[in-house]
C-alpha positions as CSV (number, residue, x, y, z in Angstrom):
1,M,-9.5,15.2,-19.4
2,E,-11.4,15.9,-16.2
3,K,-8.7,14.0,-14.3
4,F,-6.0,16.1,-16.0
5,F,-7.6,19.4,-15.1
6,R,-8.1,18.5,-11.4
7,N,-4.4,19.0,-10.9
8,P,-3.8,22.3,-9.1
9,E,-0.5,22.8,-11.1
10,I,-2.4,22.7,-14.4
11,K,-5.3,24.8,-13.1
12,G,-2.9,27.4,-11.7
13,L,-0.9,27.6,-15.0
14,I,-4.0,27.9,-17.1
15,F,-5.5,30.6,-14.8
16,K,-2.3,32.6,-14.8
17,W,-1.9,32.3,-18.6
18,V,-5.5,33.4,-19.2
19,L,-5.0,36.4,-16.7
20,L,-1.8,37.3,-18.6
21,Q,-3.7,37.2,-22.0
22,I,-6.4,39.5,-20.6
23,I,-3.7,41.9,-19.3
24,L,-1.9,41.9,-22.7
25,L,-5.2,42.3,-24.5
26,I,-6.0,45.4,-22.4
27,V,-2.5,46.8,-22.9
28,G,-2.7,46.0,-26.6
29,W,-6.1,47.8,-26.9
30,V,-4.7,50.9,-25.1
31,V,-1.6,50.9,-27.4
32,F,-3.8,50.5,-30.4
33,Q,-5.9,53.4,-29.4
34,W,-2.8,55.5,-28.8
35,Q,-1.6,54.5,-32.3
36,L,-4.9,55.5,-33.8
37,E,-4.7,58.8,-32.1
38,T,-1.2,59.4,-33.3
39,F,-2.1,58.4,-36.8
40,K,-5.1,60.8,-36.7
41,K,-2.8,63.7,-35.6
42,D,-0.4,62.8,-38.4
43,V,-3.1,62.7,-41.0
44,L,-4.5,66.0,-39.7
45,R,-1.0,67.6,-39.9
46,Q,-0.7,66.4,-43.5
47,N,-4.2,67.6,-44.5
48,T,-3.6,70.9,-42.8
49,A,-0.3,71.3,-44.7
50,V,-2.2,70.5,-48.0
51,I,-4.9,73.0,-47.1
52,G,-2.3,75.6,-46.3
53,Q,-0.5,75.1,-49.6
54,I,-3.7,75.3,-51.6
55,L,-5.0,78.4,-49.8
56,Q,-1.7,80.2,-50.3
57,H,-2.4,80.1,-54.0
58,E,-6.2,80.2,-54.0
59,P,-7.4,82.1,-50.9
60,D,-10.9,82.3,-52.3
61,M,-11.4,78.6,-51.9
62,E,-11.2,78.6,-48.1
63,N,-14.8,77.9,-47.4
64,E,-15.0,75.3,-50.2
65,I,-11.8,73.3,-49.5
66,I,-12.5,72.8,-45.8
67,G,-15.6,70.8,-46.7
68,F,-13.6,68.4,-48.9
69,F,-11.6,67.2,-45.8
70,T,-14.6,66.8,-43.5
71,K,-17.4,65.3,-45.6
72,T,-17.5,61.8,-47.2
73,P,-16.4,61.9,-50.8
74,T,-18.7,60.7,-53.6
75,E,-17.7,58.0,-56.1
76,A,-17.5,60.6,-58.8
77,E,-15.1,62.7,-56.8
78,I,-13.0,59.6,-56.0
79,Q,-12.9,58.6,-59.6
80,S,-11.9,62.1,-60.7
81,G,-9.1,62.3,-58.2
82,E,-7.8,58.8,-59.2
83,N,-7.6,59.9,-62.8
84,I,-5.3,62.7,-61.8
85,T,-3.2,60.9,-59.2
86,K,-2.6,57.8,-61.4
87,Q,-0.7,60.1,-63.8
88,Y,1.9,60.6,-60.9
89,G,1.9,57.0,-59.7
90,Y,-0.1,57.8,-56.6
91,D,-2.4,54.8,-56.6
92,E,-3.0,51.4,-54.8
93,K,0.3,50.1,-56.2
94,L,2.2,52.7,-54.3
95,T,4.4,51.1,-51.5
96,P,4.0,52.2,-47.9
97,K,7.5,53.6,-47.9
98,A,6.4,56.3,-50.4
99,I,3.8,57.6,-47.9
100,P,5.7,58.8,-44.8
101,Y,2.8,58.6,-42.3
102,I,1.7,55.1,-43.5
103,H,5.3,54.0,-43.4
104,T,5.7,55.2,-39.9
105,L,2.5,53.4,-38.9
106,Y,3.7,50.2,-40.4
107,Q,7.0,50.4,-38.6
108,R,5.3,51.0,-35.2
109,A,2.8,48.2,-35.8
110,N,5.6,45.8,-36.6
111,I,7.6,46.8,-33.5
112,L,4.5,46.5,-31.3
113,Y,3.5,43.1,-32.8
114,L,7.0,41.8,-32.2
115,S,7.1,43.3,-28.8
116,F,3.8,41.7,-27.8
117,F,4.9,38.4,-29.2
118,L,8.2,38.4,-27.3
119,L,6.5,39.6,-24.1
120,N,3.8,36.9,-24.4
121,T,6.4,34.2,-25.0
122,L,8.7,35.3,-22.2
123,A,5.7,35.6,-19.8
124,L,4.5,32.1,-20.8
125,L,8.0,30.7,-20.3
126,L,8.2,32.4,-16.9
127,L,4.9,30.9,-15.9
128,V,6.0,27.5,-17.0
129,F,9.3,27.9,-15.2
130,I,7.6,28.9,-12.0
131,E,5.1,26.1,-12.1
132,F,7.6,23.4,-13.0
133,R,10.0,24.7,-10.4
134,K,7.2,24.0,-7.9
135,V,6.7,20.5,-9.4
136,F,10.5,19.7,-9.3
137,H,10.6,21.1,-5.8
138,N,7.8,18.7,-4.7
139,M,9.6,15.8,-6.5
140,K,12.8,16.7,-4.7
141,R,10.9,16.6,-1.4
142,I,9.6,13.1,-2.2
143,S,13.0,12.0,-3.3
144,D,14.7,13.3,-0.1
145,Q,12.0,11.7,2.0
146,A,12.4,8.4,0.2
147,Q,16.2,8.6,0.9
148,Q,15.4,9.3,4.6
149,A,13.0,6.3,4.6
150,V,15.7,4.1,3.2
151,E,17.9,5.2,6.1
152,G,15.1,4.4,8.6
153,N,13.9,7.9,9.2
154,F,10.2,7.9,8.5
155,R,8.3,11.1,8.3
156,Y,5.0,11.9,6.6
157,L,4.7,14.4,3.9
158,P,2.0,17.1,4.4
159,D,-1.2,16.5,2.6
160,S,-1.3,18.4,-0.8
161,G,-5.0,18.1,-1.5
162,E,-6.3,16.9,-4.9
163,G,-4.4,16.3,-8.1
164,E,-1.7,13.8,-9.2
165,Y,0.9,15.2,-6.8
166,G,-1.6,14.9,-3.9
167,S,-2.4,11.4,-4.9
168,L,1.4,10.6,-5.1
169,V,1.9,12.1,-1.6
170,H,-1.0,10.0,-0.2
171,H,0.4,6.8,-1.8
172,F,3.9,7.7,-0.7
173,N,2.8,8.1,2.9
174,N,0.9,4.8,2.8
175,M,4.1,3.1,1.4
176,S,6.2,4.7,4.1
177,N,3.8,3.6,6.7
178,R,3.7,0.0,5.4
179,L,7.5,0.0,5.1
180,K,7.8,1.2,8.6
181,E,5.4,-1.4,9.9
182,T,7.3,-4.1,7.8
183,I,10.7,-3.1,9.2
184,E,9.3,-3.0,12.8
185,K,7.7,-6.4,12.2
186,L,11.0,-7.8,10.8
187,S,12.8,-6.4,13.8
188,Q,10.2,-8.1,16.1
189,E,10.5,-11.3,14.2
190,K,14.3,-11.2,14.3
191,L,14.1,-10.8,18.1
192,F,11.4,-13.5,18.2
193,L,13.5,-15.8,16.1
194,K,16.5,-15.2,18.4
195,E,14.5,-16.0,21.5
196,T,12.9,-19.0,19.7
197,L,16.3,-20.4,18.7
198,S,17.4,-19.9,22.3
199,D,14.3,-21.8,23.5
200,I,14.8,-24.6,20.9
201,S,18.5,-24.8,21.8
202,H,17.6,-25.1,25.5
203,Q,14.9,-27.8,24.7
204,I,17.4,-29.9,22.8
205,K,20.4,-29.2,25.0
206,T,18.8,-30.4,28.2
207,P,17.9,-33.9,27.0
208,L,21.1,-34.1,25.0
209,S,23.2,-33.3,28.1
210,S,21.2,-35.9,30.0
211,L,21.8,-38.5,27.3
212,L,25.5,-37.8,27.1
213,L,25.9,-38.0,30.9
214,L,23.9,-41.2,31.2
215,N,25.7,-42.7,28.2
216,D,29.1,-41.8,29.7
217,I,28.1,-43.5,33.0
218,L,26.9,-46.6,31.1
219,L,30.2,-46.8,29.2
220,N,32.7,-46.1,31.8
221,R,31.3,-47.4,35.1
222,E,29.9,-50.6,36.5
223,V,26.2,-50.1,36.8
224,P,23.8,-52.6,38.4
225,P,21.3,-54.1,36.0
226,E,18.4,-52.3,37.7
227,K,20.1,-48.9,37.5
228,R,21.2,-49.7,33.9
229,K,17.5,-50.3,33.0
230,E,16.5,-47.1,34.7
231,F,19.2,-45.1,32.7
232,L,18.1,-46.7,29.4
233,Q,14.5,-45.9,30.1
234,N,15.5,-42.3,30.9
235,N,17.5,-42.2,27.6
236,K,14.4,-43.5,25.7
237,E,12.3,-40.7,27.2
238,Q,14.8,-38.0,26.3
239,L,15.2,-39.4,22.8
240,D,11.4,-39.5,22.4
241,R,11.2,-35.9,23.5
242,M,13.9,-34.8,21.1
243,E,12.3,-36.8,18.3
244,W,8.9,-35.2,18.9
245,L,10.4,-31.7,19.0
246,I,12.4,-32.1,15.8
247,L,9.6,-33.7,13.9
248,S,7.2,-31.0,15.0
249,L,9.6,-28.3,13.9
250,L,10.0,-30.0,10.5
251,K,6.2,-30.4,10.1
252,T,5.6,-26.7,11.0
253,A,8.3,-25.6,8.5
254,K,6.8,-27.7,5.7
255,M,3.3,-26.5,6.6
256,E,4.3,-22.8,6.4
257,A,6.3,-23.4,3.2
258,G,3.2,-24.9,1.6
259,S,5.1,-28.0,0.5
260,I,2.5,-30.4,2.0
261,Q,-0.3,-31.8,-0.2
262,F,-3.3,-33.0,1.9
263,N,-4.8,-36.3,0.7
264,K,-8.4,-35.7,1.7
265,R,-11.0,-38.4,1.5
266,L,-14.5,-38.8,2.8
267,R,-13.9,-40.5,6.1
268,P,-15.6,-40.6,9.6
269,I,-14.2,-38.1,12.1
270,R,-13.8,-40.8,14.7
271,E,-11.0,-42.5,12.8
272,P,-8.3,-39.8,13.2
273,I,-9.5,-39.3,16.8
274,E,-9.1,-43.1,17.6
275,Q,-5.7,-43.1,16.0
276,S,-4.5,-40.1,18.1
277,I,-5.9,-41.8,21.3
278,A,-4.0,-45.0,20.4
279,S,-0.7,-43.1,20.0
280,L,-1.2,-41.4,23.4
281,Q,-2.5,-44.4,25.3
282,P,0.8,-45.3,27.0
283,A,1.1,-41.7,28.4
284,I,-2.6,-41.9,29.6
285,N,-2.0,-45.3,31.2
286,Q,1.2,-44.1,32.9
287,K,-0.7,-41.2,34.6
288,Q,-3.7,-43.5,35.3
289,Q,-6.0,-41.1,33.6
290,T,-9.5,-41.9,32.2
291,L,-10.3,-40.9,28.6
292,Q,-14.0,-40.9,27.8
293,F,-14.8,-40.9,24.1
294,H,-18.5,-40.4,23.6
295,E,-18.8,-41.8,20.1
296,P,-21.9,-40.8,18.1
297,K,-24.7,-43.1,17.2
298,R,-24.3,-42.2,13.5
299,E,-21.1,-41.7,11.4
300,M,-20.0,-38.1,11.0
301,A,-17.9,-38.0,7.9
302,F,-16.3,-35.2,5.7
303,L,-13.3,-34.7,3.5
304,L,-10.2,-35.1,5.7
305,D,-6.5,-36.2,5.6
306,M,-6.3,-39.1,8.1
307,E,-2.6,-38.8,9.0
308,W,-2.5,-35.0,9.4
309,L,-5.8,-34.6,11.3
310,S,-4.7,-37.4,13.6
311,E,-1.5,-35.3,14.2
312,A,-3.6,-32.3,15.1
313,F,-5.8,-34.3,17.6
314,S,-2.7,-35.9,19.1
315,N,-1.1,-32.5,19.8
316,I,-4.3,-31.3,21.5
317,L,-4.8,-34.5,23.5
318,K,-1.1,-34.5,24.5
319,N,-1.6,-31.0,25.9
320,C,-4.6,-32.2,27.9
321,V,-2.7,-35.3,29.2
322,E,0.3,-33.2,30.3
323,H,-1.9,-30.6,32.1
324,T,-4.3,-33.1,33.8
325,E,-3.3,-34.5,37.2
326,V,-2.7,-38.2,37.8
327,G,-6.0,-40.1,37.8
328,G,-7.8,-37.2,36.1
329,T,-10.4,-37.4,33.3
330,I,-10.4,-36.3,29.7
331,E,-13.5,-36.3,27.6
332,I,-14.1,-36.2,23.9
333,L,-17.6,-35.3,22.5
334,L,-18.8,-35.1,18.9
335,D,-21.7,-33.2,17.4
336,E,-23.0,-32.5,13.9
337,N,-25.4,-30.3,12.1
338,P,-26.1,-29.7,8.4
339,V,-23.3,-27.2,8.2
340,A,-20.4,-28.5,10.4
341,V,-19.0,-31.2,12.5
342,T,-17.8,-30.2,16.0
343,V,-15.3,-32.0,18.2
344,I,-15.1,-31.0,21.9
345,I,-12.0,-32.1,23.9
346,Q,-12.3,-31.3,27.6
347,D,-9.8,-31.9,30.4
348,H,-10.2,-31.3,34.1
349,G,-6.7,-30.2,34.8
350,K,-5.2,-27.1,36.3
351,G,-6.5,-24.8,33.4
352,I,-4.8,-21.9,31.6
353,S,-4.5,-18.4,33.0
354,P,-6.6,-15.6,31.3
355,K,-3.3,-13.9,30.5
356,D,-2.0,-16.9,28.5
357,L,-5.2,-18.1,27.0
358,P,-5.4,-15.7,23.9
359,H,-1.8,-16.7,22.9
360,I,-1.7,-20.5,23.3
361,F,-2.1,-21.1,19.5
362,K,0.8,-18.8,18.7
363,R,3.9,-20.5,17.5
364,F,6.6,-20.9,20.2
365,Y,4.5,-19.2,22.8
366,R,5.5,-20.3,26.2
367,A,2.8,-20.0,28.9
368,H,3.8,-18.6,32.2
369,G,5.4,-21.5,34.2
370,G,5.1,-23.8,31.1
371,K,7.7,-26.3,30.1
372,G,7.1,-26.6,26.4
373,I,7.9,-24.1,23.6
374,G,4.4,-23.9,22.0
375,I,4.8,-26.0,18.8
376,G,2.0,-28.6,19.2
377,L,-1.0,-26.4,19.5
378,S,0.2,-24.0,16.8
379,L,0.7,-26.9,14.4
380,A,-2.7,-28.3,15.3
381,K,-4.3,-25.0,14.6
382,T,-2.6,-24.8,11.2
383,I,-3.7,-28.4,10.2
384,I,-7.3,-27.7,11.3
385,E,-7.5,-24.5,9.3
386,K,-6.2,-26.4,6.3
387,H,-9.3,-28.6,6.8
388,H,-11.5,-25.5,6.7
389,G,-12.0,-25.6,10.4
390,V,-11.6,-23.4,13.4
391,I,-10.3,-24.1,16.9
392,R,-11.2,-22.2,20.1
393,A,-10.2,-22.7,23.7
394,K,-11.8,-21.6,26.9
395,S,-10.4,-22.4,30.3
396,Q,-10.7,-21.6,34.0
397,L,-7.9,-22.0,36.5
398,G,-8.4,-25.1,38.7
399,E,-11.3,-26.5,36.6
400,G,-9.7,-27.4,33.2
401,T,-9.6,-26.5,29.6
402,Q,-12.1,-27.1,26.7
403,F,-11.0,-27.1,23.1
404,T,-13.8,-26.8,20.5
405,I,-12.9,-27.7,16.9
406,T,-15.5,-27.0,14.2
407,F,-15.1,-28.4,10.7
408,F,-17.3,-26.8,8.0
409,K,-18.6,-29.3,5.5
410,H,-19.0,-28.9,1.7
411,T,-16.1,-26.5,1.4
412,D,-13.8,-28.4,-1.0
């Protein structure tokens, strides 16, 4: 009930209706007093006429008869008068129409009652019409603004204070704001997707063009064995690059669609790290780099999916290998406390610029001057977060980059 009466429309209607009733009550009291005054004059006229008729026949009764009309009659006098008037049918059974002044009073009272009833009803209907007109006007404003919002023209409705309409305006403005943000986000994502597809197309088109060209040379020309071997090796590198790109895209899509079920088991953290090192060993050897894995003296184990966590470490290490100069060093350190297991991967390469560092884990983000399209680190971050972990990076140009991965235990 309290919630109902906090609506300004209801409070306004009730206030105006009460004010109207007070005005009608005052007017009714004034009219009633006027009717009493009129009735008094009519009764006086009638009594005066009776006195006049009696005194015409009995002048000596002037002093006596006046007292009969001004004093309160006794019961004996009333009984004596009733005995006489009943003989002429002048009693309580007499209809008002038989008494002219009473009949006139009845007619006026009925007219006034009907007039007040109609006036009160019309006034109430007018109040309801005025208030509901405001309500429908407000509803139309919201409807018009909703139509404008559908057409992409977002404007906020003015705050209407308390009440259900005020609450509706507040929620409508929130909805408009969220819809506007959603549309803007969709527009940004559409542009982002367009640029991403362009990047992916470029990433696939370049090795594909190289493959077609080298394959055409191998098919249509005489190529020395040494050159043929070089072309085939180049083809293999391009195919490996395309395979990694396509598989990473598929894994990212599956991860975002939630169609991957992690098979977590209690296993040492070193196992997925060793598996990722083994997969990247050829690239490390090719660049004559040194990888120092500082294995712990005790086993650090928690619930993990061997294959997917190995995928995450591989993508991080691949980034380190690519950005570390020939003959450089990459280090992996492990640490543990009662709450978490921490993996630190440190390279001593060229580092990441402060401008790019906050964005390196965003999907398809391409660092300034970078060659990739930002799939590996984004996928690694998603996998780590699925393992209730967090990944952070800090870097300094010319000194290298450090990735810190923290896995919180006892969360499954």
